[in-house]
Structure formats: C-alpha cells, structure tokens
C-alpha positions as CSV (number, residue, x, y, z in Angstrom):
1,X,-60.9,-14.6,-3.0
2,X,-61.1,-18.3,-3.3
3,X,-63.1,-18.9,-0.3
4,X,-65.4,-16.2,-2.0
5,X,-66.9,-19.1,-5.0
6,X,-68.7,-21.4,-2.5
7,X,-69.5,-18.9,0.2
8,X,-71.6,-17.3,-2.7
9,X,-72.7,-20.8,-4.4
10,X,-73.9,-21.3,-0.4
11,X,-76.1,-17.7,-0.1
12,X,-77.4,-18.5,-3.9
13,X,-78.5,-22.3,-2.9
14,X,-80.3,-21.0,0.1
15,X,-81.8,-18.2,-1.4
16,X,-82.8,-20.4,-4.5
17,X,-84.6,-22.7,-1.9
18,X,-86.2,-20.2,0.1
19,X,-88.2,-18.9,-3.5
20,X,-89.1,-22.6,-3.9
21,X,-90.7,-22.6,-0.9
22,X,-94.3,-21.5,0.1
23,X,-94.6,-18.4,1.8
24,X,-96.5,-21.0,4.3
25,X,-93.9,-23.4,5.0
26,X,-90.9,-20.1,5.0
27,X,-93.2,-18.8,8.2
28,X,-93.5,-21.5,10.4
29,X,-90.1,-22.4,10.0
30,X,-89.1,-19.5,11.0
31,X,-91.7,-18.9,13.6
32,X,-90.5,-22.8,14.5
33,X,-86.8,-21.6,14.4
34,X,-86.9,-19.0,16.7
35,X,-89.1,-20.6,19.3
36,X,-87.0,-23.5,19.2
37,X,-83.9,-21.3,19.8
38,X,-85.4,-19.0,22.5
39,X,-86.2,-22.9,24.0
40,X,-82.6,-24.2,23.6
41,X,-81.0,-21.0,25.0
42,X,-83.3,-21.1,28.0
43,X,-82.4,-24.3,28.5
44,X,-78.6,-23.8,27.9
45,X,-78.7,-21.1,30.5
46,X,-80.5,-23.5,33.3
47,X,-78.4,-26.0,32.8
48,X,-75.1,-23.6,33.5
49,X,-77.3,-22.0,36.5
50,X,-77.9,-25.4,37.9
51,X,-74.1,-26.5,37.8
52,X,-73.1,-23.4,38.7
53,X,-75.4,-23.5,41.9
54,X,-74.8,-27.0,42.9
55,X,-70.6,-26.6,42.6
56,X,-71.4,-23.5,44.7
57,X,-73.3,-25.4,47.5
58,X,-70.4,-28.3,47.3
59,X,-67.7,-25.1,47.9
60,X,-69.7,-23.7,50.5
61,X,-69.5,-27.7,52.3
62,X,-65.4,-28.1,51.3
63,X,-65.3,-24.7,53.0
64,X,-67.5,-25.6,56.2
65,X,-65.1,-28.5,56.5
66,X,-61.9,-26.6,56.7
67,X,-63.2,-24.6,59.3
68,X,-64.3,-27.6,60.9
69,X,-61.2,-29.1,60.9
70,X,-59.2,-26.3,61.9
71,X,-61.0,-25.6,65.1
72,X,-61.0,-29.8,66.1
73,X,-57.3,-29.3,65.2
74,X,-55.7,-26.0,66.2
75,X,-52.2,-27.3,65.8
76,X,-51.6,-30.3,64.2
77,X,-48.2,-31.6,62.6
78,X,-48.4,-32.7,59.0
79,X,-50.4,-36.5,58.2
80,X,-54.2,-37.3,58.1
81,X,-56.8,-35.2,59.9
82,X,-59.8,-37.5,59.0
83,X,-60.5,-40.3,56.0
84,X,-64.1,-39.8,55.6
85,X,-64.7,-38.4,52.1
86,X,-68.5,-38.7,51.6
87,X,-70.7,-36.1,50.5
88,X,-71.4,-33.7,53.2
89,X,-69.4,-35.6,55.4
90,X,-68.2,-33.9,59.3
91,X,-65.3,-33.2,58.9
92,X,-64.5,-34.3,55.8
93,X,-61.1,-36.5,55.1
94,X,-58.5,-33.7,55.7
95,X,-54.9,-33.8,56.3
96,X,-51.9,-31.2,56.4
97,X,-49.6,-30.6,54.2
98,X,-46.2,-28.4,55.3
99,X,-44.6,-26.5,53.3
100,X,-40.9,-27.8,52.9
101,X,-40.9,-31.6,52.4
102,X,-38.7,-32.5,54.6
103,X,-41.3,-31.8,57.2
104,X,-43.5,-35.0,55.6
105,X,-44.7,-37.9,57.7
106,X,-43.4,-41.0,57.4
107,X,-46.9,-42.2,56.2
108,X,-48.3,-41.3,52.9
109,X,-51.0,-38.4,52.2
110,X,-54.1,-39.3,51.8
111,X,-54.9,-36.7,49.3
112,X,-52.7,-35.5,46.5
113,X,-50.1,-33.0,47.0
114,X,-48.7,-30.5,44.5
115,X,-46.3,-27.4,44.6
116,X,-49.5,-25.5,44.8
117,X,-50.5,-26.7,47.7
118,X,-46.6,-26.3,49.5
119,X,-47.1,-22.6,48.0
120,X,-50.5,-22.1,49.7
121,X,-48.8,-23.6,53.0
122,X,-45.5,-21.0,52.6
123,X,-48.2,-18.2,51.7
124,X,-47.1,-17.6,48.3
125,X,-50.5,-19.0,46.7
126,X,-54.0,-18.1,47.6
127,X,-56.8,-20.9,48.6
128,X,-58.0,-23.2,45.4
129,X,-60.1,-26.3,44.6
130,X,-59.2,-28.8,42.5
131,X,-61.2,-31.8,40.6
132,X,-59.2,-35.4,41.3
133,X,-60.5,-38.7,41.3
134,X,-60.1,-40.6,44.6
135,X,-60.9,-43.8,45.5
136,X,-62.4,-44.3,42.1
137,X,-64.8,-41.6,42.4
138,X,-65.1,-37.8,41.4
139,X,-64.0,-35.4,44.0
140,X,-63.7,-32.2,45.0
141,X,-61.0,-31.0,47.2
142,X,-60.0,-27.7,48.6
143,X,-56.1,-26.4,49.9
144,X,-56.1,-23.3,52.2
145,X,-53.7,-21.9,54.3
146,X,-53.6,-23.7,58.1
147,X,-51.4,-22.4,60.2
148,X,-48.0,-20.6,59.6
149,X,-45.6,-23.7,57.0
150,X,-48.6,-25.4,56.2
151,X,-51.6,-25.7,54.9
152,X,-54.9,-27.7,55.1
153,X,-56.4,-30.1,52.5
154,X,-60.3,-31.0,52.6
155,X,-61.6,-33.0,50.0
156,X,-65.5,-34.5,49.3
157,X,-67.4,-36.9,46.9
158,X,-68.7,-35.3,44.2
159,X,-70.6,-38.2,42.3
160,X,-73.9,-36.8,43.5
161,X,-73.3,-33.4,42.2
162,X,-72.5,-34.6,39.0
163,X,-75.5,-36.7,39.4
164,X,-77.6,-34.2,39.9
165,X,-75.9,-32.2,36.8
166,X,-76.6,-35.0,34.6
167,X,-80.2,-35.3,35.5
168,X,-80.6,-31.6,35.5
169,X,-79.3,-31.7,32.0
170,X,-81.4,-34.5,30.8
171,X,-84.3,-32.6,32.1
172,X,-83.5,-29.6,30.3
173,X,-82.8,-31.6,27.3
174,X,-85.7,-33.6,27.4
175,X,-87.6,-29.8,28.1
176,X,-86.0,-28.3,25.0
177,X,-87.1,-30.8,22.8
178,X,-90.7,-30.4,23.8
179,X,-90.3,-26.8,23.5
180,X,-88.5,-27.4,19.5
181,X,-92.0,-29.4,19.3
182,X,-93.9,-27.2,20.8
183,X,-92.5,-24.5,18.9
184,X,-93.1,-26.6,15.6
185,X,-96.9,-26.9,16.0
186,X,-97.2,-23.1,17.1
187,X,-95.3,-22.3,13.6
188,X,-97.6,-24.4,11.9
189,X,-100.9,-22.9,13.7
190,X,-99.3,-19.9,13.6
191,X,-98.6,-20.1,9.3
192,X,-102.4,-21.1,9.2
193,X,-104.0,-18.7,11.0
194,X,-102.0,-15.7,10.3
195,X,-101.8,-16.4,6.4
196,X,-105.5,-17.5,6.0
197,X,-106.7,-14.1,4.8
198,X,-103.6,-14.2,2.3
199,X,-105.1,-18.5,1.4
200,X,-108.3,-16.2,0.8
201,X,-106.8,-13.6,-1.0
202,X,-105.0,-16.0,-3.6
203,X,-108.1,-18.1,-3.8
204,X,-110.2,-15.4,-4.7
205,X,-107.8,-13.7,-7.2
206,X,-107.3,-17.0,-8.8
207,X,-111.0,-17.9,-8.9
208,X,-111.4,-14.6,-10.5
209,X,-108.4,-15.2,-13.0
210,X,-110.2,-18.3,-14.3
211,X,-113.4,-17.2,-14.2
212,X,-113.1,-13.8,-15.3
213,X,-115.8,-12.6,-12.7
214,X,-114.7,-9.7,-10.5
215,X,-118.3,-10.3,-8.2
216,X,-115.8,-12.5,-5.9
217,X,-115.1,-11.0,-2.2
218,X,-112.6,-12.4,0.4
219,X,-114.8,-13.1,3.7
220,X,-113.4,-10.4,6.1
221,X,-113.7,-11.2,10.1
222,X,-116.6,-9.3,11.9
223,X,-115.7,-5.2,11.9
224,X,-113.2,-4.0,15.2
225,X,-112.7,-0.7,16.5
226,X,-111.5,1.7,14.2
227,X,-107.8,1.4,13.2
228,X,-107.4,-1.8,15.3
229,X,-107.3,-4.6,12.2
230,X,-104.6,-6.1,11.3
231,X,-102.7,-5.5,8.1
232,X,-104.0,-8.4,6.6
233,X,-107.2,-7.5,7.1
234,X,-106.6,-4.1,5.8
235,X,-104.9,-5.9,2.8
236,X,-108.3,-7.8,2.0
237,X,-110.2,-5.2,2.7
238,X,-108.0,-2.7,0.1
239,X,-108.2,-5.7,-2.2
240,X,-112.3,-6.1,-2.0
241,X,-112.4,-2.8,-3.0
242,X,-110.2,-2.4,-6.0
243,X,-112.6,-6.1,-6.6
244,X,-115.4,-3.4,-6.6
245,X,-114.2,-0.7,-8.3
246,X,-113.1,-3.9,-11.1
247,X,-116.8,-4.9,-11.3
248,X,-117.9,-1.3,-11.5
249,X,-115.5,-0.7,-15.0
250,X,-116.5,-3.9,-16.6
251,X,-119.6,-3.0,-15.6
252,X,-119.5,-0.1,-17.0
253,X,-117.6,-1.1,-20.3
254,X,-120.2,-3.8,-20.7
255,X,-123.0,-1.7,-20.8
256,X,-121.2,1.1,-23.2
257,X,-120.3,-1.9,-25.8
258,X,-124.2,-3.3,-25.4
259,X,-125.5,0.9,-26.0
260,X,-123.1,1.5,-28.3
261,X,-124.0,-1.8,-30.3
262,X,-127.3,-1.0,-29.8
263,X,-127.5,3.0,-30.9
264,X,-125.0,2.1,-33.9
265,X,-127.6,-0.9,-35.5
266,X,-130.5,1.8,-36.7
267,X,-128.0,4.1,-38.5
268,X,-126.0,1.2,-39.6
269,X,-129.0,0.0,-41.4
270,X,-130.1,3.0,-42.8
271,X,-126.8,3.0,-44.2
272,X,-126.9,-0.2,-45.8
273,X,-130.4,0.7,-47.3
274,X,-129.4,3.6,-48.7
275,X,-126.4,1.9,-50.3
276,X,-128.2,-0.5,-51.1
277,X,-130.6,1.9,-52.9
278,X,-127.9,3.4,-54.4
279,X,-126.3,0.6,-56.0
280,X,-129.4,0.4,-58.3
281,X,-129.3,3.9,-59.3
282,X,-130.2,3.1,-62.7
283,X,-133.6,2.5,-61.5
284,X,-133.9,5.5,-59.5
285,X,-135.2,8.9,-61.0
286,X,-132.7,12.0,-60.4
287,X,-134.3,12.9,-57.6
288,X,-135.1,9.5,-55.7
289,X,-131.1,9.1,-56.4
290,X,-130.2,13.0,-54.7
291,X,-132.6,12.5,-51.8
292,X,-131.1,8.6,-50.8
293,X,-127.2,10.4,-51.1
294,X,-128.3,13.4,-49.2
295,X,-129.3,10.6,-46.5
296,X,-126.3,8.6,-46.8
297,X,-124.3,11.8,-46.1
298,X,-126.4,12.7,-43.2
299,X,-126.2,9.1,-41.7
300,X,-122.8,8.9,-41.9
301,X,-122.1,11.9,-40.2
302,X,-124.4,10.8,-37.6
303,X,-122.1,7.5,-37.4
304,X,-119.1,9.5,-37.3
305,X,-120.1,11.6,-34.9
306,X,-121.5,8.9,-32.9
307,X,-117.9,7.1,-33.1
308,X,-116.3,10.3,-32.3
309,X,-117.9,10.5,-29.0
310,X,-117.4,6.9,-28.0
311,X,-113.8,7.9,-28.7
312,X,-113.6,10.5,-26.5
313,X,-116.1,8.8,-23.5
314,X,-113.5,5.8,-23.7
315,X,-110.5,8.6,-22.8
316,X,-108.8,9.0,-19.9
317,X,-108.0,12.2,-18.3
318,X,-105.4,14.4,-20.5
319,X,-102.1,14.8,-20.0
320,X,-100.8,17.2,-18.0
321,X,-98.6,19.3,-20.3
322,X,-101.9,20.0,-22.4
323,X,-102.9,22.1,-19.3
324,X,-102.8,26.1,-20.1
325,X,-104.6,28.8,-18.4
326,X,-107.6,29.5,-20.1
327,X,-109.9,32.6,-20.3
328,X,-112.8,31.8,-20.7
329,X,-115.0,34.6,-21.6
330,X,-113.3,34.4,-25.3
331,X,-114.2,30.8,-25.4
332,X,-117.8,30.8,-24.6
333,X,-118.3,33.4,-27.2
334,X,-116.7,31.6,-30.0
335,X,-118.8,28.3,-28.8
336,X,-122.0,30.7,-28.6
337,X,-120.9,31.8,-32.9
338,X,-120.6,28.5,-33.4
339,X,-124.0,27.0,-31.8
340,X,-126.0,30.5,-34.0
341,X,-124.8,29.1,-37.4
342,X,-125.5,25.5,-36.5
343,X,-129.0,26.2,-34.7
344,X,-130.0,29.6,-36.9
345,X,-133.4,29.6,-35.9
346,X,-132.7,29.8,-31.8
347,X,-130.9,33.3,-30.9
348,X,-128.2,32.9,-28.2
349,X,-128.0,35.3,-25.5
350,X,-124.3,35.8,-23.7
351,X,-123.9,38.2,-20.8
352,X,-120.5,38.0,-18.8
353,X,-120.7,39.4,-15.5
354,X,-117.9,40.0,-12.7
355,X,-114.6,40.1,-14.3
356,X,-114.2,40.3,-18.0
357,X,-110.7,38.2,-17.4
358,X,-112.3,34.8,-16.4
359,X,-109.2,32.3,-16.3
360,X,-109.2,28.4,-15.4
361,X,-106.7,26.0,-16.2
362,X,-107.3,23.1,-18.7
363,X,-107.0,21.8,-21.9
364,X,-109.0,24.5,-24.5
365,X,-110.0,22.0,-26.8
366,X,-111.8,20.1,-24.3
367,X,-113.7,22.8,-22.5
368,X,-114.2,24.2,-26.2
369,X,-116.3,20.5,-26.2
370,X,-117.9,21.0,-23.1
371,X,-119.6,24.2,-23.7
372,X,-120.5,23.3,-27.5
373,X,-122.6,20.3,-26.1
374,X,-124.3,22.2,-23.7
375,X,-124.8,24.8,-25.9
376,X,-126.1,22.3,-29.1
377,X,-128.5,20.5,-25.9
378,X,-129.8,23.6,-25.2
379,X,-130.8,24.4,-28.5
380,X,-131.7,21.4,-30.1
381,X,-134.9,21.7,-26.6
382,X,-135.5,25.2,-27.4
383,X,-138.6,26.1,-29.8
384,X,-138.0,28.6,-32.8
385,X,-137.5,31.8,-31.9
386,X,-136.6,30.8,-27.7
387,X,-133.3,32.2,-26.7
388,X,-131.0,30.0,-24.8
389,X,-129.1,32.1,-22.3
390,X,-125.7,31.7,-21.1
391,X,-124.0,33.7,-18.3
392,X,-120.5,33.5,-17.0
393,X,-120.2,35.2,-13.9
394,X,-116.6,35.3,-12.1
395,X,-116.5,34.0,-8.2
396,X,-114.1,36.4,-6.4
397,X,-110.6,36.5,-6.3
398,X,-109.6,32.7,-5.8
399,X,-110.1,32.1,-9.2
400,X,-113.8,30.4,-9.4
401,X,-116.1,30.9,-12.2
402,X,-119.9,29.8,-12.8
403,X,-121.1,29.2,-16.4
404,X,-125.1,28.5,-16.7
405,X,-126.6,27.5,-19.7
406,X,-130.1,28.0,-19.8
407,X,-133.2,27.0,-22.0
408,X,-136.9,28.0,-22.5
409,X,-137.9,24.4,-23.9
410,X,-139.7,21.3,-22.1
411,X,-137.2,21.2,-19.4
412,X,-136.1,17.9,-17.7
413,X,-139.1,15.6,-15.8
414,X,-138.3,15.0,-12.3
415,X,-138.2,11.4,-12.7
416,X,-135.5,11.9,-15.8
417,X,-133.3,14.4,-13.9
418,X,-130.7,11.9,-11.9
419,X,-129.9,9.9,-15.3
420,X,-129.2,12.9,-18.3
421,X,-125.6,12.7,-18.0
422,X,-125.6,8.7,-18.2
423,X,-124.1,7.2,-21.3
424,X,-126.8,6.9,-24.3
425,X,-129.8,8.1,-22.2
426,X,-132.7,9.6,-24.1
427,X,-135.8,10.9,-22.3
428,X,-139.0,9.9,-23.9
429,X,-139.5,13.6,-25.0
430,X,-135.9,13.1,-26.6
431,X,-136.5,9.7,-28.6
432,X,-137.5,11.8,-32.0
433,X,-134.4,14.1,-32.1
434,X,-131.2,13.8,-33.4
435,X,-128.3,12.7,-31.2
436,X,-126.9,10.1,-29.5
437,X,-127.2,10.8,-25.9
438,X,-123.7,11.1,-25.2
439,X,-123.1,15.0,-25.1
440,X,-124.1,15.6,-22.0
441,X,-121.9,12.1,-20.3
442,X,-119.2,13.6,-22.2
443,X,-119.9,17.5,-20.5
444,X,-120.2,15.7,-17.6
445,X,-116.8,13.9,-17.7
446,X,-114.5,16.7,-19.2
447,X,-116.0,18.9,-16.2
448,X,-114.9,16.1,-13.5
449,X,-111.5,16.3,-15.7
450,X,-111.0,19.7,-15.0
451,X,-111.8,19.5,-11.4
452,X,-115.1,21.4,-12.2
453,X,-119.1,20.3,-11.1
454,X,-121.5,20.2,-14.0
455,X,-125.4,20.0,-12.6
456,X,-128.8,20.1,-14.1
457,X,-131.9,21.5,-12.5
458,X,-135.4,23.0,-13.3
459,X,-134.9,26.8,-14.7
460,X,-137.7,29.3,-12.9
461,X,-140.4,29.9,-15.3
462,X,-140.0,26.0,-17.4
463,X,-136.5,25.0,-19.5
464,X,-133.6,23.6,-18.2
465,X,-130.5,24.9,-16.6
466,X,-127.0,23.2,-16.8
467,X,-124.9,25.2,-14.0
468,X,-120.7,25.1,-14.5
469,X,-119.1,25.5,-11.3
470,X,-115.0,25.7,-11.5
471,X,-112.4,26.2,-8.8
472,X,-113.5,26.9,-5.0
C-alpha cells in the first residue's frame, strides 16, 4: 500500500503535464517516440544479428581448424600441435589434452586446461567454446574430442571479430541517432500538416467568438472522390455546415427583430397618440372620448396579437408529451364556427370526404391555431357574401389526410406566391387590410412541427387555395 502513493502522484503529474501541452506538441512527441522506438529496436536487433553472425563465422573457423589439425596429426600424444593463434590461421594454435593429468607432457600447455576439457577427453562432456585471453589478446577456444582418452583444443584470436562488432555498434548507434532526429522532424511535420485543419478550425472559432460574425469559413482542400475524405476534412466540412446554419439563424433573428420593430412602430405610435389624447379628456366631447377609447382598445388588441404571434413564432417544436391523437373533423368544424362568428359577412362551408374519423398525431391547440389562421386569412381576402370552402379528405388507410381552404378573393399574384409564408410579408393588395403578416408564417411553422406540408396555389376560377397534407 505504501508504494501506491508515489505511483499515483507520478501518474497525476504525467496527466497534468499532458493536459498542459498543446495537442501539436503531444502529437509530435508521440510520433517521434514511436518512430524512435522502431529505429532503436531495429538497430538493436541488427547489432545482435551482426554479432551472432561474426561469432558464428569464428566458430566455423575453429571447427575447420580442429578438423584440419586432426587430419594432419591423426594420433598425436598430449602436447602442443601448433602455436599460431592468428585469425583464420591454418592450422590454428592447437594442443592435445589427455583425460588423465598423469599423461600431461613435461612442457606446459599453450592453452588453459580445465576439468571440462578432461571430461571431454574422457567422453563425459560435449565439445564447447570458451572465450579466453591469450598473449594479451581476446581469443576464442574450441575443446572437442580427438581420440580415445584425449581431447583437442584449438584457438583463434577474436580481436578482429570484436573490432567488427564495435564498428557495427558504432555505425548502428549513429544510424539510430539519425533515425531519432528524422523521427523528430517527421513528428513535427506530421503534427503541422495533420493538425493544420484543426488549427484553421480553432482560428475560425476564435475569430467568430471575437467578432461574433458567423460568416467565416474554414478553407477545405479540393474535393476528392466521395468517401475518401479524412476525418479532419469531414470535421472541417461539418463545422462549415454548422456555421452556415448558425449564419442563417442569426440572419433570421436579426430580420425578425428588424421586421418586428418596424411592424410595432405604427401601432405603438397610434397607441401613444390616443393615450395622450385621452389624457386631455376634459377638452374632448363624449363622442370623441368614446371614439378614442375604442381606437385605443383596438390598437391594444392588435399589439397584443402581434406580440403573441411573435412569441408563437419564437417557440421551438412542441414537447413530445403534449402530442396526442387528434380527430381532424371536429377540430375543423370548431375552427369554422369561430371563423363564422369573427367574420359574419363571409360564409364558411365545410365538407368532409371519405372517413369521418380522420385522426393524426399532434397538439390540439397548435393544430387549432393552424386551421384558424388559414380560415382567417381566407375570410380576410374574401368579398362579403363570397364563401370560404373547406374540404377535409382522408387519404386511405395509411393515416394521411388533406385539408384545403379556398377563398374567392383576388388570389395570389405570381410574384407574391414564393413569399406568402415569410414573416411579415404582405402583398401590395393586403397593405390596407388588418393583420401583421405573421399568420401564414406561423401556420407553416406549426405544419412543419407536425410533419405536414402546407402549400399555397392559385385556385381554379380565381381566389387562393391552401393545401395542408398530413402523413404519407
């Protein structure tokens, strides 16, 4: 348990250090470490391969020297056979060692003799290699069987092999160091090129945060084959798409505020004028005060309706718990009754075709507002006595339905048709009529929230026709 504290402290310190380093630095270090590790590993493996190959060649030379010495001296007694221990000498320095020390010659042996060599002579030990120092030079010795009761020892100087190993180690270390430097450069290059889109994305986000201008975009490389873009390019493209949506939202908000302020200016001015007029009520006649009071009430209702419409337009989609199965036929009939009461001079005819029990998922209050706005718009443009025709038709067993509202007014001009659902848009013929230009915009917003489609088109024979389609 006592060792857990320091280890945790080191882990926390490492994590804190990583968090404080920029992503580019961490990526460069990671690439450098990975490439350097591979380079060092390859160089280390190459060193051991070279070292093994050189010693294998030396062992082969010793084996060949032992075979040559045995062929030239097939049955020699104990003692020295050759005194040359040069590298690749033929034959190498060699001596015969008996199993019994009593058979040793009077002259001393040239090479060291140990118990293992006696065991090889007696046949109790396998041949083996030994690294020794002979005449001040590193030497490698082979002890192998020779004849019954005797062993053969041959030796070659190994300083040439060790020099080759040292040179190989030096060159491999140099290559490894160069590999680390190349890895550092490669890591720096990868971090710069790989994170360049992220850098541009960050700079764009910071610029937008500083200027509050969402019109900035990230520069993207030329488009390649579909599906071949890398993750960073897709991220930058998604960010540009998000910026486009944000720009549209900001533009719509600014336009809404500008249009709302423009639309509110006239009724607010009239309200202030009538309020100031009523404040000097002692100078007015009873009829003038009553007319000013009625105008003030009417303007208050207009402003209240405009503000309520703006609030409705600013709302998002309805919460899901409010959605329920709504029967359209009773809802349309209820809206038609309200329209008849509000526009007594305009008859409203309702016809339900197909199934009576047309049911769609939705929010009853919002659907009522949608149908009421369509009826109020139709009645507003209909001449006195000209009917507003409402038709609800079921579209088969798939749960779909179509509601059409037609008036017999002047219709919609071709140049106005693309803009009838825009906020505050009012055609030239509607400037003198009551309203704020928000009813149809609100109707389309409610329709989209209910996955329905609302379109406007000229009606056959004159007038305008609005078609609301639910379901598939």
